[in-house]
C-alpha positions as CSV (number, residue, x, y, z in Angstrom):
1,M,138.4,109.4,34.6
2,T,140.9,108.8,37.3
3,R,142.8,105.5,38.0
4,T,140.6,105.1,41.2
5,D,137.5,105.4,39.0
6,L,138.9,102.6,36.7
7,R,139.6,100.4,39.7
8,V,136.1,100.8,41.0
9,I,134.6,100.1,37.5
10,G,136.8,97.0,37.2
11,A,136.0,95.8,40.7
12,L,132.2,96.0,40.0
13,G,132.6,94.5,36.6
14,A,134.4,91.5,38.2
15,R,131.7,91.3,40.8
16,S,129.1,91.2,38.1
17,V,130.8,88.3,36.3
18,K,131.2,86.4,39.6
19,Q,127.6,87.1,40.5
20,T,126.4,85.6,37.2
21,F,128.5,82.4,37.5
22,R,127.3,81.9,41.0
23,R,123.6,82.0,40.2
24,P,122.4,79.5,37.6
25,Q,119.2,81.5,36.9
26,L,121.4,84.2,35.5
27,L,123.9,82.0,33.6
28,A,121.5,79.6,32.1
29,P,119.8,82.1,29.7
30,I,123.3,83.2,28.5
31,V,124.7,79.7,27.7
32,V,122.2,76.9,28.2
33,F,119.1,78.2,26.7
34,P,120.7,79.4,23.3
35,S,122.8,76.2,23.1
36,I,119.8,74.0,23.4
37,L,117.8,76.1,20.8
38,L,120.9,76.0,18.5
39,A,120.9,72.1,18.8
40,I,117.2,71.8,18.2
41,Q,117.1,74.2,15.2
42,T,120.1,72.8,13.5
43,A,118.8,69.2,13.9
44,G,115.3,70.0,12.9
45,A,115.6,72.6,10.2
46,G,118.9,71.7,8.6
47,Q,117.4,71.1,5.2
48,A,116.3,74.8,5.0
49,V,119.5,75.5,3.3
50,N,118.0,73.9,0.1
51,L,115.2,76.4,0.0
52,P,115.4,78.8,-3.0
53,G,116.7,82.0,-2.1
54,F,118.6,80.7,1.0
55,P,122.1,82.3,1.1
56,P,124.9,79.9,0.2
57,V,126.4,78.3,3.4
58,N,128.5,75.4,4.2
59,S,125.8,74.2,6.6
60,F,122.8,75.4,8.5
61,L,124.9,75.3,11.6
62,D,127.1,78.2,10.1
63,F,124.1,80.3,9.4
64,M,122.5,79.7,13.0
65,L,125.7,80.5,15.0
66,A,125.1,84.3,14.7
67,G,121.5,83.9,15.9
68,A,122.5,81.9,18.9
69,M,125.2,84.5,19.9
70,I,122.8,87.4,19.5
71,Q,120.3,85.6,21.6
72,S,122.9,85.0,24.3
73,T,123.7,88.8,24.1
74,L,120.0,89.9,24.6
75,L,119.7,87.4,27.4
76,A,122.9,88.5,28.9
77,G,121.7,92.2,29.0
78,N,118.4,91.0,30.5
79,S,120.3,88.9,33.2
80,G,122.4,91.9,33.9
81,G,119.4,94.1,34.5
82,I,117.9,91.5,36.8
83,A,121.2,91.2,38.8
84,L,121.3,95.1,39.0
85,A,117.7,95.2,40.2
86,V,118.4,92.6,42.9
87,D,121.3,94.8,44.1
88,I,118.9,97.7,44.4
89,E,116.3,95.6,46.3
90,M,119.0,94.4,48.7
91,G,120.4,98.0,49.3
92,F,123.8,97.3,47.7
93,T,123.4,100.2,45.2
94,D,122.2,102.5,47.9
95,R,125.6,101.9,49.7
96,L,127.5,102.6,46.5
97,L,125.5,105.8,46.0
98,A,126.5,106.8,49.6
99,A,130.2,105.9,49.0
100,P,132.8,108.3,47.5
101,V,132.6,106.7,44.1
102,P,131.3,108.2,40.8
103,R,127.8,107.5,40.0
104,F,128.4,106.4,36.5
105,A,130.6,103.5,37.9
106,I,127.5,101.8,39.0
107,V,126.4,101.4,35.5
108,L,129.8,101.1,33.7
109,G,130.8,98.4,36.2
110,R,127.7,96.3,35.3
111,L,128.3,96.9,31.5
112,L,131.9,95.8,31.9
113,G,130.6,92.6,33.4
114,T,128.2,92.2,30.6
115,A,130.9,92.8,28.0
116,A,132.9,90.0,29.6
117,L,129.9,87.7,29.5
118,G,129.3,88.7,25.8
119,A,132.9,87.8,24.9
120,F,132.5,84.5,26.8
121,A,129.4,83.7,24.8
122,A,131.1,84.4,21.5
123,V,134.0,82.1,22.3
124,W,131.6,79.5,23.7
125,F,129.4,79.3,20.5
126,I,132.4,79.6,18.2
127,A,134.0,76.6,20.0
128,I,130.6,74.6,19.9
129,G,130.3,75.4,16.1
130,L,133.8,74.2,15.3
131,I,133.5,71.1,17.4
132,F,130.3,70.2,15.5
133,G,131.6,71.0,11.9
134,A,131.1,74.7,11.5
135,H,133.3,76.5,9.1
136,I,134.5,80.2,9.6
137,E,135.1,81.5,6.1
138,Q,137.3,84.4,7.3
139,G,139.4,82.3,9.5
140,V,141.1,83.8,12.6
141,P,140.4,87.4,11.5
142,G,136.7,86.6,11.2
143,V,136.6,84.9,14.7
144,L,138.2,88.0,16.2
145,L,135.6,90.3,14.5
146,V,132.8,88.1,15.6
147,I,134.0,88.3,19.2
148,A,134.3,92.1,18.9
149,L,130.9,92.6,17.4
150,V,129.2,90.3,19.9
151,T,131.0,91.9,22.9
152,A,130.0,95.3,21.7
153,S,126.3,94.0,21.2
154,A,126.3,92.8,24.8
155,V,127.2,96.2,26.0
156,A,124.6,98.0,24.1
157,F,121.7,95.6,25.0
158,G,123.1,95.6,28.7
159,G,122.6,99.3,28.8
160,L,118.8,98.7,28.2
161,G,118.6,96.1,30.9
162,A,120.4,98.6,33.3
163,A,118.1,101.4,32.4
164,I,114.9,99.4,33.2
165,A,116.5,98.1,36.5
166,L,117.5,101.6,37.6
167,R,113.9,103.0,36.7
168,T,111.9,100.4,38.4
169,G,114.3,98.9,41.0
170,K,112.3,95.7,40.6
171,A,113.9,92.3,39.5
172,S,110.4,91.0,38.7
173,V,109.8,93.7,36.2
174,V,113.1,93.2,34.4
175,Q,112.5,89.3,34.5
176,G,109.2,90.0,33.0
177,L,110.8,91.2,29.8
178,F,112.2,87.8,29.1
179,P,109.5,86.9,26.6
180,L,110.1,90.1,24.8
181,V,113.5,89.1,24.0
182,F,112.2,86.1,21.9
183,V,109.7,88.4,20.2
184,I,112.4,90.7,19.1
185,L,114.6,87.8,18.0
186,F,112.0,86.0,15.9
187,L,111.0,89.2,14.2
188,S,114.5,89.5,12.9
189,S,116.7,87.6,10.6
190,A,118.7,86.2,13.4
191,F,117.3,82.7,12.9
192,F,116.1,82.8,9.2
193,P,116.9,85.0,6.1
194,A,114.8,88.1,5.9
195,N,114.0,87.4,2.2
196,L,112.2,84.2,3.2
197,I,110.2,85.5,6.0
198,L,106.5,86.3,5.3
199,E,104.8,89.7,5.7
200,P,104.4,91.6,7.9
201,A,107.1,90.0,9.9
202,K,109.5,90.5,6.8
203,A,108.8,94.2,7.1
204,I,109.7,94.4,10.7
205,A,112.8,92.2,10.4
206,T,114.0,94.4,7.7
207,V,114.2,97.5,10.1
208,N,114.9,95.5,13.3
209,P,118.4,96.5,14.5
210,V,118.8,93.0,15.8
211,S,118.6,91.8,12.0
212,L,121.5,94.2,11.1
213,I,123.7,93.1,14.0
214,A,123.0,89.4,13.4
215,E,123.8,89.8,9.7
216,G,127.0,91.6,10.5
217,V,128.1,88.9,12.8
218,R,127.1,86.2,10.4
219,D,128.9,87.7,7.4
220,P,132.4,86.6,8.3
221,V,131.2,83.1,9.2
222,I,129.4,82.4,5.8
223,S,131.1,84.5,3.3
224,S,133.8,86.9,2.6
225,L,133.5,90.1,4.6
226,T,131.5,92.9,3.2
227,T,131.8,96.5,4.3
228,S,128.2,97.2,4.0
229,A,127.1,94.4,6.4
230,L,129.9,95.4,8.9
231,A,128.9,99.1,8.6
232,K,125.2,98.3,9.1
233,A,126.0,96.3,12.2
234,L,128.3,99.0,13.7
235,L,125.5,101.6,13.2
236,A,122.9,99.4,14.7
237,I,125.1,98.8,17.7
238,L,126.0,102.5,18.1
239,G,122.3,103.3,17.7
240,V,121.2,100.8,20.5
241,A,124.2,101.9,22.8
242,A,123.3,105.7,22.3
243,L,119.6,104.9,23.2
244,S,120.6,102.7,26.3
245,T,123.1,105.4,27.4
246,W,120.6,108.1,27.2
247,L,117.9,105.9,29.1
248,S,120.4,104.8,31.7
249,S,121.5,108.4,32.4
250,R,117.9,109.4,32.9
251,A,117.1,106.4,35.0
252,L,120.1,107.0,37.4
253,R,119.1,110.8,37.6
254,Y,115.5,109.7,38.6
255,R,116.9,107.3,41.2
256,L,119.3,109.9,42.6
257,R,116.4,112.4,42.7
258,T,113.7,110.3,44.2
259,G,115.9,108.1,46.4
260,G,114.3,104.9,45.4
């Protein structure tokens, strides 16, 4: 990869971030919706920490922070896919394909922007949590680890959104996946411990990669860091990233072959 390629990817990534902040419909799912849901769940279900089998936590807010961040990264991936599909509909992507730039830069630039939004979301929710009394058990190293995991998760999920956008070329199709994000979230341990979820949702949550990622993000917040939780989270992120990379490459080849 040449220095020119890196400049192109950086420019497309910066454009992606600016595009998100200029359009409330893209930014709201990343920050506003998860923040509102975090406030409602923390205020309405705070006594859940007293349930038998609930993991020991300083407060329900501590437990919920990971869920809010993972929700934000999933929606960031969806918003990134919508923005890419809009670029396709407007012809911007066709101009990029005709320009002397590497084809993979189209996807990598979008993912770079999604990574930046993921890092922003992690910092946002950590700051919100600390303001309202959350406690990060692992301190500054735990905060840095959380930011790194959330950023990597955003890239992995963003690849799925990019793949769907490239394959369909329709913003409405990508936007139609919005409800599916909540199905995936609520069938995981992002918002509630897996051991307290009833079957068959419990069985699904156990194998849901989102559960593994959420538990890895949550681990340095509510307890001492365990290598097993971190390893499972990293494997889940790598698995989603591998799948999204494969799907994105196939979708890009399809668009190049068909021309639309």
